[in-house]
N, C-alpha and C positions, 0 to 999 in steps of 0.2 A: 728558416735558413738552415741549410745542411751543416752538419758538423764535419770539419776537416781536421781529423786528429793530428796529422803531421804538422799542420800550420798552427794548431792550438796546443800542441804537446807542452810547451813551456808553461801554459796556464795550469794544467793538471799537476805538473811537477813543482809548481811554486810553493815555497815554504808556508805561505799563508793560505794555501788551498790543501792539497793532499800530500805534498812533499815533505820529506824529512831531510834536514841538512846532515851530511855524512862526513866523517873523517875516514879516509881509506888508507890503510897501512900507515896510520899515524899522521898523515898529511891532511891539513884542513884546506879545502879548496872550494870551488864552485860546484861541488857534487851534491846532487839532491836525488833521492829515490822515493818511491812510494812503498811504505812498509805495510805488509798485511800480516795479521796474526790469526789465521783461521783455526778453528778447532772442530773436531768431529768425534763421534763416539765409535769405538772399535769393539766389535763383539768378540769376547774371549771365550765363548762357550758357556762357562759358568757365570759369567757376568760381563759387564761392559766397563771400558775405561775411556776417559776423555783424553784425546791426544791433541796437543797444541803444536802448531808449526809456525815458523817464521819465514816469510817470503819477502823478497825485495824486487821491485820493478825499477830498472834504472836505464836511462838512455845510453845507447851504445856510444854516442858522441861524448858522454861524460866519462865512461869507463870501458874502453875498447876490449879489455880482456879481464873479466871478473874472476876467473878460475882461481880458487884458493885465496882470494883477497881477504884481508882482515879489516873489518870496519867497525866504527862506533857510531851509534845514533847520537848525534850531538845533544839533542834535547833531553834524552833520558840517561845518557852515559852508558847504555848497554852495548857490550862488545860481541861481535859475531864473526864467524868465518864462513865464506861461501863454500858449500859442499856440493858434491856431485857435479853434474854437467849443466851449466846454465843453458836455458833455452831462449832462442830468439823468437820475437814476434814474427808474424807472417810477412810483414814489410821490412824486417831486418833492423828496425829502429830501437827496439826495447828488449833488454835482457830480463828474463824471469829467473831469479836465483833462489835456491833454498839456503837457509842460514842455520848454523848450529851455534849455540853459545860458545864463546871463546874461553 
């Protein structure tokens, strides 16, 4: 059976799957995102450094405008601010946001 991402999106974002419950700008609601914490090595010439980032995928239907939003990951209590310009998925359904610690 083929995967229909749009129809199955709620499964991926479910809190008991990949989703994280979020408080956005201090408001607790039905907002869930998928939090990624990738890291990579950056060559600094004389050595290397490990750089960690925080990314958040969130449905547009849950947060129509994430620019500058302050949010808290409910499970861990970590606070972040959306920085830069969030990017939309090719189908316009999912935001990809970079996060900085608040």
